[in-house]
TIDOPA-131501 format. One line per 8 residues: number of its first residue (from 1); their letters; for each residue x, y, z of C-alpha. Coordinates in steps of 0.25 Angstrom, whole numbers, plus 5000, padded with zeros to 4 digits. Each point is the difference from the previous one (the first is absolute). Layout:
NUM	A	X/Y/Z ~ ...
//
This chain:
1	MKKPLIPI	5333/5467/5436 ~ 5013/4999/4994 ~ 5002/4998/4985 ~ 5008/4987/5000 ~ 4991/4995/5009 ~ 4988/5000/4991 ~ 5007/4991/4989 ~ 5004/4990/5011
9	IIGICITL	4986/4999/5005 ~ 4995/4998/4985 ~ 5010/4990/4997 ~ 4997/4991/5012 ~ 4985/5002/4997 ~ 5001/4994/4986 ~ 5011/4989/5006 ~ 4989/4996/5010
17	LFGSFRII	4990/5000/4988 ~ 5007/4991/4992 ~ 5004/4991/5012 ~ 4986/4998/5002 ~ 4998/4999/4986 ~ 5010/4987/5001 ~ 4992/4994/5011 ~ 4987/5000/4992
25	KILPLERI	5008/4998/4987 ~ 4991/5009/4990 ~ 4999/4995/4985 ~ 5006/5011/4991 ~ 5014/4999/5010 ~ 4998/4983/4999 ~ 4999/5002/4986 ~ 5013/5008/4999
33	ETLFYDIR	5007/4990/5009 ~ 4996/4988/4991 ~ 5006/5009/4989 ~ 5014/5001/5008 ~ 4999/4986/5003 ~ 5000/4996/4986 ~ 5011/5012/4997 ~ 5009/4992/5009
41	YHLHGRTL	5001/4987/4991 ~ 5000/5009/4987 ~ 5014/5007/5006 ~ 5006/4985/5005 ~ 4998/4993/4987 ~ 5001/4985/4998 ~ 5007/4992/5011 ~ 5003/4985/4999
49	PPPNIAIV	4989/4992/5003 ~ 5001/4985/5009 ~ 5007/4991/4989 ~ 4992/4987/5006 ~ 4986/5005/4993 ~ 4997/4997/4985 ~ 4989/5006/4992 ~ 4995/4992/4988
57	GIDDRSLE	4990/5009/4991 ~ 4989/4997/4992 ~ 5007/5011/4991 ~ 4996/5005/4986 ~ 5011/4991/4993 ~ 4993/4987/5006 ~ 4986/5005/4995 ~ 5003/5002/4987
65	KIGRWPWD	5009/4986/5000 ~ 4991/4992/5009 ~ 4986/5005/4997 ~ 4990/5010/5005 ~ 4997/5001/5015 ~ 4994/4990/5007 ~ 5009/4990/4996 ~ 4995/4984/5001
73	RTKLAFLV	5003/4996/5013 ~ 5009/4989/4995 ~ 5009/5011/4996 ~ 5000/5006/5014 ~ 5003/4984/5005 ~ 5012/4999/4991 ~ 5006/5015/5006 ~ 4996/4993/5016
81	DSLKGMGA	5008/4987/4994 ~ 5011/5009/4995 ~ 5002/5009/5011 ~ 5001/4987/5011 ~ 5009/4993/4991 ~ 5011/5012/5000 ~ 4999/5000/5015 ~ 4989/5012/5004
89	KVIMLDII	5000/4999/5015 ~ 4986/5007/5000 ~ 4991/5003/4988 ~ 4989/5011/5002 ~ 4989/5001/4988 ~ 4994/5013/4999 ~ 4988/4995/4992 ~ 4985/4997/5004
97	LSEPSKSD	4997/4987/4997 ~ 4985/5001/5004 ~ 4995/4996/4987 ~ 5000/4985/4994 ~ 5006/4996/4989 ~ 5002/4986/4992 ~ 5015/4999/5005 ~ 4998/5003/5014
105	KVLARSIQ	5005/4985/5003 ~ 5014/5001/4993 ~ 5002/5014/5008 ~ 4994/4995/5013 ~ 5011/4988/4998 ~ 5012/5009/4998 ~ 4996/5008/5014 ~ 4999/4988/5007
113	KAGNVMLP	5012/4995/4995 ~ 5008/5012/5002 ~ 4995/5001/5014 ~ 5005/5015/5002 ~ 4990/5007/4992 ~ 4993/5013/5006 ~ 4986/5003/4995 ~ 4992/5013/5001
121	VVFDFKGE	4987/5005/5005 ~ 4992/5012/4998 ~ 4991/5005/5010 ~ 4989/5011/4998 ~ 4996/5010/5009 ~ 4987/5005/4994 ~ 4985/4993/5000 ~ 4995/4991/5009
129	FKKIQDDI	5007/4990/5009 ~ 5002/4987/4995 ~ 5007/4988/5008 ~ 5007/4989/4993 ~ 5000/4987/5006 ~ 5015/4996/4997 ~ 5009/4995/5010 ~ 5012/5002/4991
137	LFDNAFPM	4999/5016/5001 ~ 4998/4999/5016 ~ 5013/4991/5000 ~ 5008/5014/4994 ~ 4995/5009/5010 ~ 5008/5005/5012 ~ 5000/4987/5009 ~ 5004/5013/5012
145	VRKADYLK	4995/5012/5001 ~ 5005/5008/5013 ~ 4993/5011/5007 ~ 4988/4998/4991 ~ 4993/5010/5009 ~ 5007/5011/4992 ~ 4994/4997/4988 ~ 4987/5005/5006
153	IFPPISAK	5007/5013/5002 ~ 5007/5000/4986 ~ 4991/4992/4992 ~ 5006/4992/4989 ~ 4997/5001/4985 ~ 4989/4991/4999 ~ 4994/4991/4988 ~ 4988/4997/4996
161	SVLMPLKE	5002/4987/4990 ~ 5013/4993/4994 ~ 5003/4995/4986 ~ 5006/4987/5002 ~ 5008/4991/4989 ~ 4993/4989/4996 ~ 5001/4987/5011 ~ 5008/4993/4990
169	FSRHAKAL	5010/5009/5002 ~ 4999/5006/5015 ~ 5000/4986/5005 ~ 5013/4997/4994 ~ 5007/5014/5003 ~ 5011/5001/5011 ~ 4991/5013/5005 ~ 4991/5011/4996
177	GYINMFPD	5001/5015/5002 ~ 4993/5011/4995 ~ 5006/5011/4989 ~ 4991/5011/5002 ~ 5007/5015/5000 ~ 4995/5012/5007 ~ 5007/5012/4994 ~ 4998/5013/5006
185	NDGVLRRE	4990/5010/4997 ~ 5008/5006/4988 ~ 5001/4986/4996 ~ 5014/4998/5002 ~ 5004/4987/5007 ~ 5009/5004/5012 ~ 4995/4987/5011 ~ 4998/4986/4999
193	VLALEYSG	4988/4996/5009 ~ 5005/4986/5006 ~ 4989/4996/5008 ~ 4985/5002/4999 ~ 4987/4994/5005 ~ 4991/4992/4993 ~ 4989/4992/5008 ~ 5005/5002/5015
201	EMYPSITL	5015/4994/4995 ~ 5010/5009/4996 ~ 5008/4997/4988 ~ 5015/5002/4994 ~ 5004/5005/4986 ~ 5006/4990/4991 ~ 5013/5008/5002 ~ 5002/4995/5014
209	HVLRHYLD	4995/4986/4996 ~ 5012/5000/4990 ~ 5011/5004/5010 ~ 4996/4990/5010 ~ 5000/4990/4990 ~ 5013/5005/4995 ~ 5005/5001/5015 ~ 4994/4985/5003
217	LPVESMIL	4992/5004/5011 ~ 4988/4994/5004 ~ 4986/5007/4999 ~ 5001/5001/5015 ~ 5011/5009/5001 ~ 4992/5010/4994 ~ 4994/5009/5009 ~ 4993/5014/5001
225	NATDSIQL	5002/5009/5011 ~ 4989/5009/4996 ~ 5003/5014/4996 ~ 5014/5000/5003 ~ 5007/4990/4992 ~ 5001/4985/4994 ~ 5007/4989/5005 ~ 5006/4990/4990
233	GNNVIPTD	5010/4991/5008 ~ 5011/5008/5006 ~ 4997/5012/4989 ~ 4992/5011/5005 ~ 4992/5008/4989 ~ 4996/5013/5006 ~ 4986/5006/4995 ~ 4991/5011/5003
241	FWSRMLIH	4987/4998/5008 ~ 4993/4995/4988 ~ 5010/4989/4997 ~ 5006/5009/4989 ~ 5015/4999/4996 ~ 5007/5012/4993 ~ 5006/4993/4986 ~ 5014/5003/4999
249	YYGPDRTF	5002/5001/4984 ~ 5014/4997/4995 ~ 4998/5008/4988 ~ 4989/5001/4987 ~ 4995/4991/4992 ~ 5010/4989/4996 ~ 5009/5003/5011 ~ 4998/4983/5003
257	PYISVVDI	5005/4993/4987 ~ 4989/4995/4993 ~ 5000/4986/4992 ~ 4992/4998/4990 ~ 4991/4988/5000 ~ 5002/4995/4986 ~ 5015/5000/5003 ~ 4996/4989/5011
265	FERKVKRE	4993/4994/4989 ~ 5011/5000/4991 ~ 5010/4996/5010 ~ 5008/5012/4998 ~ 5001/5003/5016 ~ 5011/4994/5009 ~ 4997/4992/5011 ~ 5006/5009/5009
273	EIKDKIVL	4992/5012/4997 ~ 4989/4992/5006 ~ 5006/4989/5010 ~ 4997/5003/5015 ~ 4993/5013/4997 ~ 4986/5005/5002 ~ 4993/5001/4986 ~ 4989/5008/4998
281	VGATAVGI	4992/4997/4987 ~ 4991/5012/4996 ~ 4995/5010/4987 ~ 5010/5010/4996 ~ 4994/5003/4988 ~ 4992/5013/4997 ~ 4988/4994/4995 ~ 4997/4991/5012
289	YDLRVTPT	5000/5013/5008 ~ 5005/4995/5013 ~ 5008/5014/5002 ~ 5001/5009/5012 ~ 5003/5014/5003 ~ 5013/4999/5011 ~ 5007/5011/5005 ~ 5011/4995/4991
297	SPAMPGIE	4993/4999/4987 ~ 4986/5003/4994 ~ 5000/4985/4994 ~ 5006/4990/5008 ~ 4995/4986/4999 ~ 4993/4994/5012 ~ 5008/4987/5000 ~ 5012/5010/5002
305	KHATVIGS	4992/5007/5013 ~ 4999/4986/5004 ~ 5015/4997/4999 ~ 5004/5014/5006 ~ 4992/4996/5012 ~ 5005/4986/5001 ~ 5014/5006/4998 ~ 4999/5011/5010
313	MLRQDFIT	4994/4990/5012 ~ 5011/4991/4997 ~ 5011/5011/5001 ~ 4993/5006/5012 ~ 5000/5014/4991 ~ 4988/5005/5007 ~ 4997/5015/4999 ~ 4995/5003/5013
321	QAPNYVNI	4990/5015/5002 ~ 5006/5008/5011 ~ 4991/5001/5013 ~ 4990/5012/5000 ~ 5007/5006/5012 ~ 5014/5001/4992 ~ 4993/5006/4986 ~ 4993/5010/5010
329	LMVLIAGI	5013/5004/5008 ~ 5006/5000/4986 ~ 4991/5011/4996 ~ 5001/5008/5013 ~ 5015/5001/5002 ~ 5001/5003/4986 ~ 4991/5010/4999 ~ 5003/5008/5014
337	LFTLLIVR	5015/5000/4996 ~ 4997/5005/4987 ~ 4991/5011/5005 ~ 5010/5004/5010 ~ 5011/5002/4990 ~ 4991/5007/4990 ~ 4994/5010/5007 ~ 5011/5009/4999
345	MKAVFGAI	5004/4997/4987 ~ 4996/5008/4985 ~ 4991/4993/4991 ~ 5011/4995/4991 ~ 5008/4995/5011 ~ 4988/4993/5005 ~ 4998/4995/4988 ~ 5013/4993/4999
353	LAAIFIVV	4999/4995/5014 ~ 4986/4994/4997 ~ 5007/4993/4988 ~ 5011/4995/5009 ~ 4991/4994/5010 ~ 4991/4993/4990 ~ 5012/4994/4993 ~ 5006/4995/5014
361	IFITGYYL	4986/4995/5004 ~ 4998/4992/4986 ~ 5016/4995/5000 ~ 4996/4994/5014 ~ 4988/4992/4995 ~ 5007/4996/4988 ~ 5012/4995/5009 ~ 4990/4993/5009
369	FFWHKLWI	4991/4994/4991 ~ 5012/4993/4992 ~ 5011/5000/5012 ~ 4991/4997/5011 ~ 4986/4994/4994 ~ 4993/5011/5007 ~ 4990/5008/4994 ~ 4998/5013/5007
377	DLSYSGNN	4990/5011/4994 ~ 5005/5011/4992 ~ 4988/5008/4996 ~ 4996/5005/5014 ~ 5013/5004/5003 ~ 5004/5005/4986 ~ 4986/5008/4998 ~ 5001/5005/5015
385	IIAIYFVI	5013/5007/4995 ~ 4995/5005/4988 ~ 4987/5005/5008 ~ 5008/5008/5010 ~ 5008/5006/4991 ~ 4989/5005/4992 ~ 4991/5005/5010 ~ 5011/5007/5008
393	TAYRYATE	5005/5007/4987 ~ 4985/5004/4997 ~ 5000/5006/5015 ~ 5012/5007/4999 ~ 4997/5005/4986 ~ 4985/5005/5004 ~ 5007/5006/5015 ~ 5012/5005/4991
401	ERYAKRIR	4990/5007/4989 ~ 4992/5006/5012 ~ 5014/5003/5006 ~ 5005/5007/4988 ~ 4986/5007/4998 ~ 5002/5007/5014 ~ 5015/5004/4998 ~ 4996/5006/4986
409	GMFSSYVT	4989/5008/5006 ~ 5008/5004/5012 ~ 5012/5003/4994 ~ 4997/5004/4984 ~ 4999/5016/5005 ~ 5012/4999/5009 ~ 5011/4993/4992 ~ 5002/4997/4985
417	ERVVNELI	4995/4987/4993 ~ 5016/4993/5002 ~ 4999/5001/5015 ~ 4985/4997/5000 ~ 5005/4986/4993 ~ 5011/4999/5008 ~ 4991/4999/5014 ~ 4991/4991/4992
425	KNPNLARL	5012/4991/4997 ~ 5004/5001/5014 ~ 4990/5002/5011 ~ 5009/5001/5010 ~ 5006/5013/4997 ~ 4988/5007/5004 ~ 4995/4996/5013 ~ 4987/5006/5000
433	GGERREIT	4997/4999/5016 ~ 5011/5012/5002 ~ 5015/4998/5003 ~ 5012/5010/5004 ~ 5008/5002/4989 ~ 5011/5012/4996 ~ 4996/5008/4989 ~ 5002/5014/4995
441	VLFSDVRG	4988/5009/4999 ~ 4999/5012/4990 ~ 4989/5011/5003 ~ 4997/5011/4989 ~ 4991/5011/5002 ~ 4997/5012/4991 ~ 5003/5014/5005 ~ 4989/5011/5001
449	FTTFSEKH	4990/4990/4994 ~ 4989/5007/5009 ~ 5003/5013/4994 ~ 5002/4995/4986 ~ 4985/4992/5001 ~ 4993/5013/5006 ~ 5006/5009/4986 ~ 4996/4988/4990
457	SPEDVVAI	4987/4994/4996 ~ 4998/4985/5005 ~ 5000/4995/4985 ~ 5015/5006/5000 ~ 5005/4995/5013 ~ 4995/4986/4997 ~ 5007/5000/4987 ~ 5013/5004/5004
465	LNEYLGEM	5000/4994/5013 ~ 4996/4986/4993 ~ 5012/5003/4990 ~ 5009/5003/5009 ~ 4996/4986/5009 ~ 5000/4992/4987 ~ 5015/5003/4996 ~ 5004/4999/5016
473	TNIIFQWD	4993/4986/5000 ~ 5007/4996/4988 ~ 5014/5003/5005 ~ 4996/4993/5014 ~ 4997/4988/4993 ~ 5012/5001/4990 ~ 5008/4999/5013 ~ 4994/4989/5005
481	GTLDKFVG	4993/5007/5011 ~ 4987/4997/5007 ~ 4991/5012/4998 ~ 4992/5000/5014 ~ 4991/5011/4998 ~ 4995/5015/4995 ~ 4996/5009/5012 ~ 4994/5011/4991
489	DEIVAFWG	5013/5005/4993 ~ 5009/4992/5009 ~ 5008/4987/4996 ~ 5004/4989/5010 ~ 5009/4990/4994 ~ 5009/4990/5005 ~ 5012/4988/4996 ~ 5001/4987/5007
497	APVPQKDH	4987/4995/5001 ~ 4992/4991/4997 ~ 5012/4995/4990 ~ 5013/5002/5008 ~ 5010/5008/4996 ~ 5014/5001/5004 ~ 5004/5013/4993 ~ 4986/5006/5004
505	AELALKCA	5007/5014/5004 ~ 5008/5001/4987 ~ 4987/4998/4992 ~ 4992/5009/5008 ~ 5010/5011/4999 ~ 5001/4999/4985 ~ 4987/5001/4999 ~ 4998/5012/5007
513	LHMKQRLT	5010/5006/4991 ~ 4992/4996/4988 ~ 4988/5005/5004 ~ 5006/5012/5003 ~ 5008/5002/4986 ~ 4985/4995/4995 ~ 4993/5011/5007 ~ 5010/5010/4995
521	ELQEKWQK	4996/4996/4986 ~ 4987/5000/5002 ~ 5001/5015/5005 ~ 5006/5005/4989 ~ 4987/4993/4991 ~ 4990/5006/5010 ~ 5007/5013/4998 ~ 5000/5000/4984
529	EGRTPLYA	4985/4996/5001 ~ 4999/5013/5008 ~ 4995/4990/5012 ~ 5005/5003/5014 ~ 5010/4990/5004 ~ 5000/4992/5013 ~ 5012/4998/5009 ~ 5004/4989/5010
537	GFGLNTGD	5008/4996/5011 ~ 5004/4985/5001 ~ 5005/4994/5015 ~ 5007/4986/5002 ~ 5003/4992/5012 ~ 5004/4985/5003 ~ 4996/4992/5011 ~ 4992/4989/5006
545	VIVGNIGA	4985/4999/4997 ~ 4988/4993/5003 ~ 4995/4996/4987 ~ 4988/4992/4995 ~ 4985/5001/4997 ~ 4993/5010/5010 ~ 4986/5005/5001 ~ 4986/4996/5003
553	EGKKMDYT	5000/4985/4997 ~ 4988/4996/4988 ~ 4999/5015/4999 ~ 5012/5008/4996 ~ 5015/4994/5001 ~ 5013/5006/4994 ~ 5013/4995/4999 ~ 5009/5012/5007
561	VIGDNVNL	5011/5002/5009 ~ 4999/5007/5014 ~ 5008/5003/5011 ~ 5011/5011/5005 ~ 5008/4999/4988 ~ 4988/5003/4991 ~ 4997/5011/5009 ~ 5014/5006/4998
569	GARVEGLT	4999/4999/4985 ~ 4989/5009/5000 ~ 5006/5010/5008 ~ 5012/4999/4993 ~ 4993/5006/4988 ~ 4993/5010/5006 ~ 5014/5006/5004 ~ 5003/5002/4984
577	RKYETDII	4991/5012/5001 ~ 5009/5006/5014 ~ 5013/4997/4992 ~ 4995/5004/4987 ~ 5005/4988/4992 ~ 4994/4989/4992 ~ 5005/4986/5005 ~ 5002/4998/5015
585	ITESTLNK	5005/4986/5005 ~ 5004/4995/5015 ~ 5013/4995/5004 ~ 4996/4986/5001 ~ 4997/5001/4984 ~ 5013/5005/4998 ~ 5007/4990/5008 ~ 4994/4990/4989
593	VKDLILKG	5005/5006/4989 ~ 5013/5008/5005 ~ 5010/4990/4994 ~ 4992/4999/4988 ~ 5002/5016/4998 ~ 5014/5000/5004 ~ 5004/4990/4991 ~ 4994/5006/4987
601	IFGHVKVK	4989/4989/4999 ~ 4987/5007/5004 ~ 5001/5010/4990 ~ 5004/5017/5000 ~ 4994/5005/5012 ~ 5003/5010/5011 ~ 4997/4996/5013 ~ 5001/5013/5010
609	GLERVVVK	4998/4998/5015 ~ 4988/5011/5005 ~ 5001/4998/5016 ~ 4994/4992/5010 ~ 4985/5001/5003 ~ 4991/4994/5010 ~ 4986/5000/4994 ~ 4986/4997/5007
617	GKKEPVAI	5000/4986/5006 ~ 5015/4998/5001 ~ 5008/5003/5012 ~ 5014/4997/4993 ~ 5005/5009/4990 ~ 5002/4995/4984 ~ 5010/5006/4991 ~ 4993/5003/4987
625	YEITSLSA	5006/5004/4987 ~ 4996/5006/4986 ~ 5003/4992/4988 ~ 5001/5005/4986 ~ 5003/4995/4987 ~ 5014/5005/4993 ~ 5005/5000/4984 ~ 5005/4987/4996
633	GDKSTIIE	5014/5005/5001 ~ 4999/5004/5013 ~ 5006/4992/5012 ~ 4991/4996/5011 ~ 5001/5006/5013 ~ 4995/4999/5014 ~ 5001/5010/5011 ~ 4997/4997/5015
641	VEEGEARH	4992/5006/5009 ~ 5007/5011/5008 ~ 5001/4997/5015 ~ 4991/5009/5009 ~ 4987/5001/5006 ~ 4987/4993/4994 ~ 4990/5008/4996 ~ 4986/4997/5003
649	FEEK	4988/4999/4992 ~ 4985/5000/5005 ~ 4993/5000/4987 ~ 4999/4988/4987
//
């Protein structure tokens, strides 16, 4: 399997996994998504709320001047009278009036006289079921429920009992609606439940009743389309399967203007601040504990939440959650596209690409949320990109480490550390399966080594041979050569592989001259030590060969070169004895460096043509040349081979 294909498969598998996560909606990613949902609001900041809603707050200043809560109901009666007198179109009291007091009749008369007061009820969802015999509550239920059978598939939130206002108040109220709030599992209030079930009937929230009366619509105009929407006259309010609506917050707490109750009492409020508006009366003081955690605020008064819901329904500012298939497609498209792009990138560029994808996903989500009121998931797509990047990077790291270990083990004894690192950095430089390349091969063999071995002890033979081979190897590595092998006293090296080298012939020839120079120094040293010196010949040839890992797979493999041009190099080295010279090169090697020699760039050398020879295994004659070093002041020369009949050699 090709290397890029494996990361592609990994990326696609991770993408499919996150697509399945989106289908089943796993909790950790859902929590991350709700966090991203909240961040959208924080980034967007405050926007202008609808101007036709006023909040009259029972705030700390009101408690300080009017007295501690709860107040005598004559004060509430005065508040209702004042708001009605200032032209409030709808008055909603977010106050539970379930306990009797001595001044109830005064408040009841004010509610009756105003004729536009909405009162809250509170449903309870625990304990035993308790049915109340009160037609007033029933009159405030949805008059029509369409597709009621769907409620069996998606059961609505069901209450066990209800806390009602005193009959003295409820019979004069314009409408009754529940004020229950249902925060998400993390305690943040993101949705408004617009309908719930009690005693076989579906009841609307107080916010729906407030809007209905503000629009002068009869109760018959309020229709519940089960699992889909709520119809209010010509207005359609989209909901999810459980009659929940995402709340479109306009900003943090106090985005809506607050009017203090004490300012109403002291007649400091202008009539136009109340006239023809929806007026919501509720607690805003911290000590009354009606504060809610919302995406925009850690402590928003419940009454402002009601204002936000009413305002968004009035303006038709509905946040719609994208269908499942849209979010799944987003995961799949982003994940597969990212995978196809990252597979050929390095880790750093892959990280940059991942960051770009995530930023694009978030900008898209932000744009759709506030300009098109569409909520698309960011956590699944974003985390999918992150997972793909880290898993593919980890896979590459693991495979590259194995590859590096393999390359290091394979080449560390052949080439220098620099070349090994270059191969690890650029794997394509070494095609381990074998390929044809032009290289220059060098053979070197100690002359008369068999006789030398017979006349010296094994310890002396090994010592001097190791010293010789060690010095020659150092020089080969110094000239960026690849040490192929030692065959007894013979050295085989080549240039041009595994790392391509355009100047392979030049490097090889300079290496041979350097080896000859170092051998001369060793000979002088050995003679001073009273040891028998070694003598060697060097043969070089340039041409196309097959280079790669050759051997018994799984048992013994060597990175080496094979072919006619390798054999020719070996034959040429053998001719150094016939011609009693140290270094012989072929015409193909000379052709690679001839211009450098003639221009004086190569160094100071003398190249002398010997003759044209036909060696064993070759039919065509090959011109061979002797090369020797000159002093620094001497000019390089090349003497070509004289024309004549080629000599044939059968030996090595």
